[in-house]
Backbone as CSV, one residue per row, in Angstrom:
resi,resn,N_x,N_y,N_z,CA_x,CA_y,CA_z,C_x,C_y,C_z
1,MET,135.073,90.889,93.510,135.390,88.942,92.949,135.683,88.899,91.593
2,ASN,136.285,87.898,91.584,137.069,87.974,89.844,135.754,86.846,89.381
3,GLU,135.390,87.293,88.227,134.585,86.923,87.579,134.693,85.823,86.193
4,ASP,135.839,85.932,86.221,136.264,85.728,84.580,136.409,83.885,85.012
5,ARG,137.099,83.249,85.362,137.301,81.829,86.001,136.685,81.394,86.886
6,PRO,136.134,80.246,86.813,135.618,79.153,88.473,136.850,78.930,89.487
7,VAL,137.852,79.198,89.044,138.745,78.821,89.952,139.157,80.241,90.467
8,ASP,139.386,81.295,89.716,139.558,82.376,90.391,138.836,82.771,91.671
9,GLN,137.504,82.253,90.966,136.249,82.367,92.024,136.213,81.781,93.273
10,VAL,136.942,80.698,93.201,136.995,79.189,94.619,138.325,80.644,95.445
11,LEU,139.258,80.912,94.501,140.217,81.306,95.315,140.062,82.979,96.100
12,ASP,139.139,83.415,95.471,138.540,84.898,95.737,137.698,84.063,97.360
13,LEU,137.033,83.255,97.254,136.177,83.170,98.347,136.752,82.509,99.321
14,LEU,137.498,81.282,98.885,138.067,80.587,100.280,139.728,80.880,100.509
15,VAL,140.686,81.828,99.673,141.630,81.762,99.703,141.791,83.785,100.599
16,TYR,141.451,84.387,99.354,141.677,85.873,100.127,140.754,86.648,100.605
17,ALA,139.427,86.153,100.528,138.237,86.313,101.139,138.881,86.177,102.634
18,PRO,138.913,84.787,103.227,139.238,84.637,104.887,140.701,85.577,105.159
19,ILE,141.478,85.712,104.350,143.111,86.297,104.345,142.526,87.707,104.811
20,GLY,141.663,88.525,104.088,141.300,89.840,104.198,140.247,89.979,105.021
21,PHE,139.180,88.982,105.677,138.857,88.884,107.381,139.918,89.310,108.160
22,ALA,140.900,87.903,107.932,141.467,87.692,109.780,142.792,89.084,109.508
23,LEU,142.439,89.649,108.273,143.586,90.676,108.888,142.546,92.035,109.206
24,GLU,141.524,92.387,109.185,140.409,93.268,109.281,139.590,92.733,110.928
25,ALA,139.625,91.624,111.149,138.705,91.067,112.422,138.538,92.046,113.415
26,ARG,140.113,92.565,113.801,139.871,93.234,115.110,139.292,94.285,114.962
27,GLU,139.116,95.494,113.442,138.125,96.340,113.627,136.740,95.734,113.386
28,LEU,136.426,94.751,112.693,135.458,94.167,112.471,134.338,93.479,113.257
29,LEU,135.021,92.811,113.955,134.340,91.988,114.921,133.524,92.874,116.107
30,PRO,133.922,93.762,116.888,133.145,94.549,117.871,132.348,95.155,116.933
31,GLN,132.118,95.734,115.605,131.346,96.536,114.812,130.225,95.639,114.110
32,LEU,130.774,94.287,114.105,129.776,93.236,114.311,128.487,92.286,115.065
33,VAL,129.181,92.220,116.392,128.506,92.329,117.469,127.413,93.268,118.013
34,ASP,128.403,94.706,117.931,127.102,95.716,118.005,126.149,96.088,117.749
35,ARG,126.555,95.774,115.594,124.910,95.471,115.059,124.036,94.272,115.398
36,GLY,124.952,93.142,115.414,124.023,92.229,115.849,123.150,92.132,117.272
37,ARG,123.725,92.759,118.213,123.029,92.919,119.610,121.637,94.390,119.391
38,GLY,122.067,95.001,118.342,120.918,96.181,118.347,120.074,95.525,117.554
39,GLN,120.508,94.717,116.484,119.124,93.989,115.716,118.402,92.954,116.543
40,VAL,118.821,92.568,117.479,118.492,91.852,118.687,117.097,92.387,119.259
41,ALA,117.913,93.539,119.731,117.023,94.650,120.305,115.700,94.913,119.712
42,LEU,116.079,95.030,118.509,115.041,95.710,117.793,113.926,94.960,117.343
43,MET,114.678,93.811,117.361,113.483,92.615,116.892,112.461,92.257,118.314
44,ARG,113.292,92.155,119.544,112.617,92.200,120.598,111.456,93.347,120.870
45,LEU,111.670,94.292,120.841,110.858,95.307,120.718,109.442,95.441,119.557
46,ALA,109.846,94.856,118.247,108.977,94.808,117.529,108.233,93.605,118.129
47,GLY,108.314,92.148,118.497,107.742,91.279,118.818,107.064,92.031,120.093
48,ARG,107.866,92.624,120.940,106.582,93.056,122.161,105.528,94.067,121.879
49,MET,106.033,94.829,120.977,104.586,95.409,120.454,103.906,95.441,119.372
50,ALA,103.983,93.576,118.842,103.047,93.190,118.484,102.022,92.294,119.032
51,SER,102.936,91.926,120.212,102.239,91.164,121.063,101.348,91.758,122.183
52,GLN,100.967,93.145,122.076,100.280,94.414,122.740,99.417,94.373,121.808
53,GLN,99.319,94.432,120.486,98.157,94.853,119.989,96.862,94.801,120.524
54,THR,95.575,95.520,120.431,94.834,95.523,120.819,93.641,94.146,120.615
55,PRO,93.257,93.404,121.271,92.487,92.037,121.188,91.433,92.384,119.976
56,ASP,91.189,93.089,119.308,90.289,93.062,117.717,90.695,92.782,117.220
57,ARG,92.226,93.158,116.843,92.814,92.961,115.865,93.026,91.845,115.413
58,ASP,92.842,91.802,114.121,92.771,90.137,113.616,93.928,89.461,113.360
59,VAL,94.005,88.456,113.634,95.357,87.236,114.288,96.328,87.395,113.280
60,THR,95.324,87.239,111.638,96.665,87.363,110.405,96.693,88.488,110.186
61,ASP,96.257,89.553,110.707,97.106,90.905,110.273,98.312,90.526,111.605
62,THR,98.388,90.719,112.561,99.344,90.483,113.355,100.540,89.621,113.131
63,LEU,99.961,88.301,112.418,101.130,87.402,111.918,101.789,87.910,110.763
64,ARG,101.605,88.069,110.146,101.917,88.852,108.661,102.911,90.322,109.222
65,GLN,102.409,91.451,110.266,103.157,92.105,110.470,104.551,91.714,111.351
66,GLY,104.409,90.551,112.338,105.314,90.251,112.499,106.580,89.281,111.776
67,ILE,105.768,89.054,110.686,106.761,88.009,109.276,107.296,89.105,108.666
68,GLY,106.680,90.215,108.817,107.338,91.065,107.622,108.441,92.000,108.851
69,ILE,108.326,92.014,110.234,109.332,92.609,111.224,110.719,91.725,110.841
70,VAL,110.247,90.703,111.184,111.805,89.499,111.229,112.230,89.416,110.005
71,ILE,111.506,89.324,108.940,112.218,89.401,107.470,112.676,91.084,106.773
72,ASP,112.147,92.026,107.886,113.014,93.170,107.411,114.522,93.049,108.210
73,GLY,113.981,93.127,109.913,115.202,92.630,110.593,116.569,91.998,110.013
74,LEU,116.127,90.675,109.638,117.118,89.627,108.965,117.876,90.340,107.814
75,SER,117.016,90.944,106.969,117.311,91.477,105.927,118.493,92.357,105.943
76,THR,118.663,93.263,107.068,119.029,94.559,107.282,120.504,93.759,107.987
77,LEU,120.308,92.986,108.976,121.120,92.107,109.436,122.316,91.614,108.676
78,LEU,122.184,90.488,107.498,122.627,89.681,106.380,123.421,90.919,105.734
79,GLY,122.535,92.377,105.556,122.835,93.542,104.630,122.235,92.827,103.076
80,THR,121.321,92.083,103.407,120.725,91.988,102.132,119.449,92.796,101.985
81,ASP,119.423,93.863,102.595,118.353,95.007,102.198,118.367,95.808,100.982
82,GLU,117.593,95.767,99.975,117.875,96.505,98.697,117.302,97.894,98.930
83,SER,117.056,98.222,100.253,116.716,99.629,100.047,117.724,100.635,100.962
84,SER,119.078,99.148,101.333,119.962,100.022,102.431,120.714,100.616,101.518
85,SER,121.339,101.842,101.949,122.508,102.534,101.227,123.327,103.501,102.181
86,ASP,124.399,103.661,101.529,125.472,105.019,102.955,124.873,105.794,102.845
87,ALA,123.907,106.449,102.488,123.059,107.480,103.071,122.002,107.560,104.123
88,PRO,121.716,107.845,104.992,121.059,107.512,106.342,119.343,107.346,105.933
89,ALA,118.473,106.487,105.893,117.110,106.213,105.436,116.280,107.058,106.180
90,ALA,115.319,107.701,105.252,114.211,108.248,105.995,113.182,107.650,106.581
91,PRO,112.964,108.075,108.568,112.241,107.260,108.847,110.436,107.211,108.049
92,THR,110.345,105.889,108.513,109.396,105.541,107.967,108.199,105.601,109.020
93,THR,107.353,106.493,109.481,106.520,106.811,109.973,105.279,105.936,110.249
94,GLY,104.739,105.337,111.392,104.025,104.209,111.437,104.679,102.596,111.703
95,SER,105.836,102.508,110.929,106.718,101.311,111.082,106.866,100.960,112.339
96,VAL,106.293,99.639,112.556,107.561,99.243,114.140,108.475,99.303,114.354
97,LEU,109.423,98.761,112.765,110.875,99.091,112.626,111.463,100.362,113.053
98,ALA,110.505,101.295,112.676,110.961,102.750,112.318,110.718,103.245,114.009
99,GLY,110.209,102.966,114.604,109.527,103.319,116.550,110.326,103.416,117.085
100,VAL,110.670,104.000,117.828,111.558,103.872,119.056,110.616,104.325,120.242
101,PRO,110.927,103.918,121.703,110.352,103.848,122.814,109.935,105.316,123.162
102,ILE,110.285,106.305,122.729,109.890,108.043,122.766,109.293,108.533,121.799
103,PRO,107.261,108.300,122.549,106.747,109.311,121.388,107.114,110.697,120.758
104,GLY,107.068,110.696,119.814,106.987,111.829,119.259,108.982,112.151,119.016
105,TYR,109.380,111.070,119.117,111.047,111.099,118.718,111.199,111.433,117.251
106,GLU,110.869,111.322,116.750,111.054,111.913,115.124,111.061,113.730,115.085
107,GLU,110.442,114.039,115.538,110.072,115.494,115.848,111.012,116.568,116.814
108,MET,111.782,115.284,117.849,112.492,115.902,118.993,113.973,116.437,118.621
109,THR,114.528,117.376,118.989,115.910,118.044,119.140,116.795,116.754,119.756
110,ALA,118.144,117.019,119.183,118.780,115.730,120.240,119.261,116.526,121.368
111,ARG,118.901,117.489,121.747,119.259,117.902,123.527,117.924,117.186,124.044
112,GLU,116.764,117.344,123.509,115.482,116.926,123.517,115.266,115.712,124.127
113,ILE,116.453,114.801,123.283,116.594,113.497,123.304,117.443,113.155,124.137
114,VAL,118.531,113.315,124.254,119.594,113.110,125.264,118.670,113.453,126.482
115,ALA,118.040,114.294,126.880,117.557,114.508,128.391,116.818,113.380,128.807
116,LEU,115.742,112.199,127.747,115.241,111.691,128.240,115.710,110.270,128.616
117,LEU,117.088,110.266,128.005,117.489,108.694,127.881,118.117,108.227,129.223
118,ALA,118.782,109.003,130.106,118.918,108.371,131.632,117.860,107.495,132.205
119,GLY,117.956,106.545,132.676,117.453,105.724,133.372,116.459,104.316,132.560
120,ARG,116.778,104.696,131.173,115.963,103.422,130.198,116.435,102.282,130.369
121,PRO,115.864,101.234,129.760,116.226,100.183,129.841,117.256,99.728,128.505
122,ILE,118.309,98.922,128.958,119.347,98.861,128.239,118.398,98.337,126.679
123,ASP,117.505,97.628,126.610,117.124,97.074,125.354,116.377,98.464,124.514
124,GLU,116.027,99.478,124.876,115.669,100.760,124.712,116.175,101.559,124.017
125,LEU,117.765,101.238,124.819,118.580,102.263,124.758,119.582,101.664,123.554
126,LEU,119.798,100.537,123.152,120.106,99.948,122.070,119.256,100.118,120.745
127,THR,118.081,99.847,120.875,116.933,100.371,119.690,117.096,101.234,119.495
128,ILE,117.430,102.722,120.256,117.448,104.062,119.722,118.505,104.188,119.413
129,ARG,119.798,103.430,119.775,121.260,103.290,119.395,121.255,103.262,117.421
130,THR,120.295,102.198,117.466,120.333,100.957,116.131,119.221,102.321,115.018
131,TYR,118.402,102.952,115.902,117.545,103.620,114.854,118.278,104.963,114.793
132,GLU,119.092,105.616,115.344,119.539,106.793,114.973,120.806,106.548,114.409
133,LYS,121.702,105.612,114.348,122.751,104.986,113.674,122.130,104.793,111.906
134,ALA,120.742,103.935,111.662,120.465,103.814,111.158,119.702,105.348,109.748
135,ASN,119.305,106.364,110.869,118.462,107.672,110.140,119.090,108.384,110.218
136,ARG,119.087,108.931,111.406,119.213,110.595,111.145,121.216,110.745,111.263
137,GLY,121.772,109.842,112.390,123.106,109.682,112.806,123.393,110.685,113.797
138,ARG,122.687,111.251,114.604,123.166,112.454,115.292,123.955,111.803,116.800
139,SER,125.401,112.404,116.510,126.670,111.717,117.252,126.288,112.317,118.769
140,THR,125.496,113.401,119.309,125.398,113.586,120.260,124.623,112.787,121.184
141,ILE,123.341,112.269,120.478,122.457,111.192,121.008,123.150,109.644,120.631
142,ILE,123.715,108.858,119.794,124.557,108.071,119.961,125.582,107.903,120.758
143,ASN,126.253,108.795,120.858,127.708,109.123,122.074,127.332,109.121,123.392
144,ARG,125.656,109.421,123.783,125.324,109.545,124.837,124.936,108.328,125.666
145,VAL,124.035,107.703,124.133,123.509,106.070,124.591,124.786,105.215,124.817
146,GLU,125.578,105.502,124.135,126.986,104.607,124.268,127.659,104.846,125.834
147,GLN,127.796,106.052,126.184,128.034,106.154,127.535,127.156,105.563,128.855
148,LEU,125.822,105.816,128.307,124.895,104.998,129.412,124.983,103.249,129.135
149,LEU,125.421,102.756,128.173,125.405,101.672,127.776,127.352,100.957,128.477
150,SER,128.147,101.531,128.703,128.872,101.208,129.106,129.178,101.106,131.080
């Protein structure tokens, strides 16, 4: 965006950006929808996990964790996550957002994971795809999940 004059900034925002979006919408829209679905599935999983915490866990800690999950998810969704970069992020062990519904996922090979995908619910498949795209980016797993979702 041109930052020289306010008029140029307004033109960039109100004229040039919408034109650019219109030209790229056919390719961008499916990607944005896919990303949104993945984030919703991830947040649903995080909410389910937070609600299943042991009864002796402090309610305040559970609420803080849930709020942190929502903020992290929205930051990722809106692209304002300061830790995001083009390179895949390293998995955060113990984090609900980093977790996937397959125990020991981080240590498994792509072949082992692909063998466990069939029959999983859609929300789990979406979570696995989102996690894999954001972390290791193994096309074997991503492609198999997309086959199962179609």
